[in-house]
Every structure is written in C-alpha cells, then in structure tokens.
VOBA-1610 file (N, C-alpha, C; in pm, whole numbers, padded with zeros to 5 digits, always signed):
BEGIN
Met+15887+13875+05716Met+15931+13736+05704Met+15812+13647+05681Pro+15828+13568+05583Pro+15719+13469+05559Pro+15709+13367+05670Ala+15581+13319+05692Ala+15572+13220+05794Ala+15618+13084+05735Lys+15676+13013+05827Lys+15725+12876+05784Lys+15608+12786+05761Lys+15622+12709+05658Lys+15525+12613+05622Lys+15586+12476+05644Gly+15512+12382+05687Gly+15563+12247+05703Gly+15645+12240+05827Gly+15757+12185+05820Gly+15852+12165+05934Gly+15818+12044+06014Lys+15873+12050+06125Lys+15850+11925+06210Lys+15716+11927+06269Lys+15657+11813+06275Lys+15529+11799+06343Lys+15550+11768+06489Lys+15464+11823+06558Lys+15471+11803+06708Lys+15436+11658+06741Lys+15519+11598+06830Lys+15479+11470+06876Lys+15383+11483+06985Gln+15279+11394+06978Gln+15182+11396+07089Gln+15234+11324+07205Asn+15195+11371+07317Asn+15235+11303+07442Asn+15166+11167+07441Pro+15245+11059+07471Pro+15186+10923+07469Pro+15074+10909+07565Ile+15067+10981+07674Ile+14965+10973+07769Ile+14842+11030+07711Glu+14853+11149+07643Glu+14739+11215+07580Glu+14675+11134+07469Ser+14763+11064+07395Ser+14708+10994+07276Ser+14643+10852+07323Glu+14676+10806+07436Glu+14619+10686+07483Glu+14519+10690+07588Val+14462+10804+07603Val+14360+10817+07713Val+14241+10743+07666Lys+14202+10648+07751Lys+14081+10557+07725Lys+13975+10604+07815Pro+13851+10592+07766Pro+13741+10638+07851Pro+13724+10548+07971Met+13692+10607+08088Met+13667+10530+08207Met+13514+10501+08212Pro+13486+10375+08249Pro+13346+10342+08250Pro+13271+10413+08368Ala+13147+10444+08357Ala+13065+10500+08463Ala+13102+10640+08499Leu+13177+10712+08421Leu+13202+10852+08450Leu+13136+10938+08336Val+13076+11043+08373Val+13010+11128+08272Val+13115+11196+08186Tyr+13223+11237+08250Tyr+13328+11311+08168Tyr+13438+11217+08134Asn+13403+11115+08051Asn+13506+11012+08022Asn+13587+11040+07903Asn+13548+11133+07819Asn+13630+11153+07698Asn+13689+11297+07695Ile+13753+11335+07804Ile+13812+11471+07809Ile+13953+11460+07740Arg+13979+11538+07644Arg+14107+11536+07574Arg+14199+11624+07642Met+14322+11579+07641Met+14429+11663+07719Met+14498+11760+07629Thr+14467+11761+07503Thr+14543+11846+07407Thr+14470+11982+07399Arg+14552+12086+07373Arg+14495+12216+07345Arg+14513+12259+07200Asp+14560+12174+07119Asp+14589+12204+06977Asp+14471+12193+06891Leu+14371+12114+06932Leu+14251+12093+06842Leu+14164+12215+06849Pro+14104+12251+06738Pro+14006+12361+06736Pro+13890+12329+06825Ala+13823+12439+06867Ala+13709+12421+06964Ala+13597+12338+06897Glu+13567+12361+06770Glu+13462+12295+06697Glu+13483+12138+06698Lys+13598+12095+06673Lys+13627+11951+06671Lys+13617+11888+06810Lys+13651+11966+06915Lys+13651+11911+07050Lys+13509+11904+07101Ser+13424+12001+07080Ser+13296+12003+07146Ser+13188+11896+07079Glu+13199+11881+06942Glu+13101+11790+06875Glu+13111+11643+06924Pro+13230+11585+06919Pro+13236+11445+06966Pro+13206+11430+07115Lys+13241+11528+07190Lys+13219+11519+07337Lys+13066+11527+07367Gln+13000+11618+07295Gln+12855+11625+07316Gln+12788+11503+07267Asn+12823+11450+07151Asn+12754+11323+07111Asn+12782+11208+07211Ile+12905+11197+07255Ile+12939+11084+07343Ile+12872+11113+07477Arg+12871+11231+07529Arg+12805+11259+07651Arg+12654+11240+07645Glu+12593+11282+07534Glu+12443+11266+07521Glu+12409+11118+07511Lys+12497+11036+07440Lys+12467+10894+07437Lys+12481+10833+07571Phe+12587+10874+07649Phe+12612+10819+07782Phe+12502+10854+07876Val+12461+10981+07869Val+12354+11029+07964Val+12222+10957+07928Ala+12193+10942+07806Ala+12075+10873+07763Ala+12076+10722+07807Glu+12188+10662+07799Glu+12210+10521+07839Glu+12189+10517+07991Gln+12258+10613+08065Gln+12232+10606+08210Gln+12094+10629+08248Leu+12024+10717+08188Leu+11886+10744+08226Leu+11798+10623+08192Ser+11821+10552+08081Ser+11746+10435+08055Ser+11775+10324+08155Arg+11909+10311+08197Arg+11935+10212+08306Arg+11867+10251+08436His+11868+10385+08469His+11803+10435+08588His+11656+10400+08586Asn+11590+10437+08472Asn+11448+10402+08467Asn+11418+10254+08477Lys+11503+10168+08417Lys+11481+10030+08430Lys+11496+09979+08567Met+11600+10040+08635Met+11624+10004+08783Met+11509+10041+08863Thr+11460+10163+08850Thr+11347+10207+08930Thr+11224+10129+08903Tyr+11202+10093+08775Tyr+11082+10017+08746Tyr+11086+09886+08817Trp+11206+09810+08808Trp+11220+09676+08874Trp+11212+09688+09023Phe+11261+09797+09078Phe+11268+09823+09223Phe+11117+09831+09268Tyr+11035+09918+09204Tyr+10903+09930+09239Tyr+10814+09806+09212Ala+10850+09737+09106Ala+10775+09604+09083Ala+10806+09507+09185Gly+10937+09494+09228Gly+10966+09405+09335Gly+10902+09447+09464Met+10905+09568+09502Met+10840+09615+09627Met+10689+09593+09629Thr+10627+09609+09514Thr+10483+09582+09499Thr+10452+09435+09522Val+10530+09343+09457Val+10513+09203+09479Val+10534+09163+09622Leu+10639+09219+09685Leu+10664+09189+09826Leu+10548+09238+09918Leu+10500+09351+09889Leu+10393+09411+09964Leu+10264+09324+09946Met+10241+09277+09822Met+10116+09196+09802Met+10136+09067+09869Ala+10252+09007+09878Ala+10276+08883+09945Ala+10247+08898+10097Ile+10298+09007+10153Ile+10276+09035+10296Ile+10125+09048+10325Ile+10054+09126+10246Ile+09910+09146+10264Ile+09836+09012+10250Phe+09874+08931+10157Phe+09807+08806+10132Phe+09827+08715+10253Phe+09951+08705+10298Phe+09973+08611+10417Phe+09901+08662+10542Trp+09902+08800+10554Trp+09845+08861+10671Trp+09691+08834+10670Gly+09632+08849+10556Gly+09487+08826+10535Gly+09454+08679+10553Phe+09536+08584+10501Phe+09506+08449+10516Phe+09523+08411+10664Ser+09616+08463+10740Ser+09630+08439+10878Ser+09507+08483+10957Leu+09451+08598+10929Leu+09338+08650+10996Leu+09220+08562+10962Trp+09200+08524+10841Trp+09088+08439+10800Trp+09098+08309+10868Ser+09210+08245+10872Ser+09222+08116+10932Ser+09200+08119+11079Asn+09237+08231+11146Asn+09215+08247+11289Asn+09062+08257+11318Phe+08989+08334+11240Phe+08852+08363+11252Phe+08766+08235+11221Thr+08813+08163+11125Thr+08725+08049+11080Thr+08752+07924+11167Ser+08867+07919+11226Ser+08894+07803+11311Ser+08850+07815+11448Ile+08802+07925+11491Ile+08754+07945+11628Ile+08612+07913+11638Asn+08573+07829+11736Asn+08433+07805+11758Asn+08392+07882+11883Trp+08316+07993+11868Trp+08298+08097+11972Trp+08222+08037+12087Lys+08143+07936+12074Lys+08063+07882+12178Lys+08148+07807+12279Lys+08261+07753+12240Lys+08346+07677+12331Lys+08454+07753+12399Thr+08467+07874+12364Thr+08583+07949+12419Thr+08551+08007+12553Glu+08662+08032+12631Glu+08652+08087+12764Glu+08598+08230+12756Glu+08631+08302+12648Glu+08588+08439+12642Glu+08430+08445+12647Lys+08368+08348+12574Lys+08224+08352+12576Lys+08167+08328+12717Lys+08231+08241+12788Lys+08190+08213+12925Lys+08200+08339+13008Ile+08319+08404+12993Ile+08341+08533+13067Ile+08235+08637+13026Met+08211+08648+12900Met+08111+08742+12854Met+07970+08710+12915Glu+07938+08589+12915Glu+07807+08556+12975Glu+07804+08577+13125Lys+07907+08555+13197Lys+07908+08581+13347Lys+07905+08731+13365Thr+07981+08809+13296Thr+07974+08952+13317Thr+07839+09011+13277Ser+07778+08959+13163Ser+07649+09016+13129Ser+07542+08978+13234Thr+07548+08860+13283Thr+07446+08824+13389Thr+07472+08913+13513Asp+07600+08929+13551Asp+07633+09006+13673Asp+07577+09153+13657Leu+07609+09205+13532Leu+07561+09342+13505Leu+07415+09348+13501Asn+07340+09261+13447Asn+07200+09256+13441Asn+07141+09259+13587Gln+07201+09162+13667Gln+07157+09162+13804Gln+07180+09295+13884Ala+07294+09357+13866Ala+07326+09483+13921Ala+07225+09593+13881Phe+07205+09601+13756Phe+07112+09697+13707Phe+06969+09676+13752Gln+06939+09549+13760Gln+06802+09510+13808Gln+06779+09549+13954Thr+06881+09527+14036Thr+06875+09557+14179Thr+06880+09703+14192Asp+06953+09779+14110Asp+06955+09929+14108Asp+06813+09971+14079Lys+06752+09920+13977Lys+06614+09968+13942Lys+06517+09937+14053Gln+06531+09818+14117Gln+06444+09787+14227Gln+06464+09887+14341Asn+06594+09911+14375Asn+06620+10011+14480Asn+06567+10146+14447Glu+06581+10188+14322Glu+06534+10313+14282Glu+06381+10321+14294Leu+06313+10217+14250Leu+06169+10216+14262Leu+06131+10216+14405Gln+06202+10142+14484Gln+06169+10141+14629Gln+06186+10281+14692Asn+06295+10350+14652Asn+06316+10484+14703Asn+06205+10576+14658Gln+06171+10568+14538Gln+06056+10657+14483Gln+05925+10620+14563Leu+05900+10501+14584Leu+05778+10455+14655Leu+05785+10509+14795Thr+05901+10504+14860Thr+05915+10554+14993Thr+05888+10696+14993Lys+05941+10771+14894Lys+05925+10917+14900Lys+05779+10953+14882Leu+05713+10877+14793Leu+05572+10908+14775Leu+05487+10880+14906Gln+05518+10771+14976Gln+05455+10742+15093Gln+05474+10852+15203Ile+05601+10894+15211Ile+05637+11004+15306Ile+05563+11128+15267Lys+05555+11162+15139Lys+05479+11281+15102Lys+05332+11270+15128Glu+05277+11160+15112Glu+05136+11138+15143Glu+05110+11154+15297Leu+05201+11089+15370Leu+05190+11100+15516Leu+05194+11249+15561Leu+05288+11320+15502Leu+05309+11457+15536Leu+05182+11541+15504Glu+05131+11513+15383Glu+05013+11591+15341Glu+04885+11559+15443Lys+04873+11430+15478Lys+04762+11398+15567Lys+04788+11466+15709Glu+04904+11468+15756Glu+04935+11534+15878Glu+04910+11676+15872Leu+04942+11744+15766Leu+04917+11886+15740Leu+04771+11919+15737Lys+04701+11828+15684Lys+04556+11846+15668Lys+04485+11843+15807Tyr+04529+11743+15886Tyr+04472+11721+16019Tyr+04515+11832+16117Ala+04643+11888+16097Ala+04689+11996+16171Ala+04608+12128+16158Lys+04548+12145+16047Lys+04479+12275+16021Lys+04349+12264+16078
//
C-alpha cells in the first residue's frame, strides 16, 4: 500500500503554540512538541541559551564589580574617619596639663626613691658584711 500523502494537518495544541519564555529562567524556551526534528529543536535552543547565559554572566560580572567598588569606598570612608579621629585626639591633647602626666611623674619619683633606698640598703648590707668579715679575720689572727 502506498503511503498517504497530504491529508489533514495536525492541529497544534494552543498551549504548545503560545508558550512564551519566562524571564530569568535558563530553560525558558522548551518546546512542548515532539514533532519537530532534533536538528531544528537544538539549534535555536542553544543560541537562545548561549545568549541568555552570556547576558546573565555579564550582569553578574557588573553586579560583582559594583559590589566590590561600593565595599571599597565604604572601607576607605571608615578608615579615613577613624584616622581623622585618632589624629584629632592626639593633636588636641596637651600632655603637660593632663592628670596622666601628673600620675606618671608621681609614680616615677616614688619608684626612683624606692630603688634609691634599696641601693642604699644594699650598700649598707655589703658594708656591714665587709666589717664583720674584717672583725672575724682580726679575731682569728689574735686567737692563733
């Protein structure tokens, strides 16, 4: 039997023919029909997918660039204000009039006095030891 030529054309499902791509999905142009040959299906999908992926990558690169640029500016502003704060605190302080200087002077004089008395006591102890040693040596000489 010879194959029929022509005849009725299949009606496409209205849902399949009116499929619109959804924004922000990688698989946005999936066709629902099985009638098309594989060659015709894959070429447009690949081109559309490649364009979409390239567009998304460029958007991603732009977003990351602006993110890092913004974070850098924010970090520089924080460092600037921190440095300015430190500089203004150091330059506005007159060290000679502060209580910390008075405390430092008191403690340094107290420590100097303590060390000086320690040195004097140590010298006195050494002198006493030498005197005792001399007395013992004299006594031992007389005892012999």
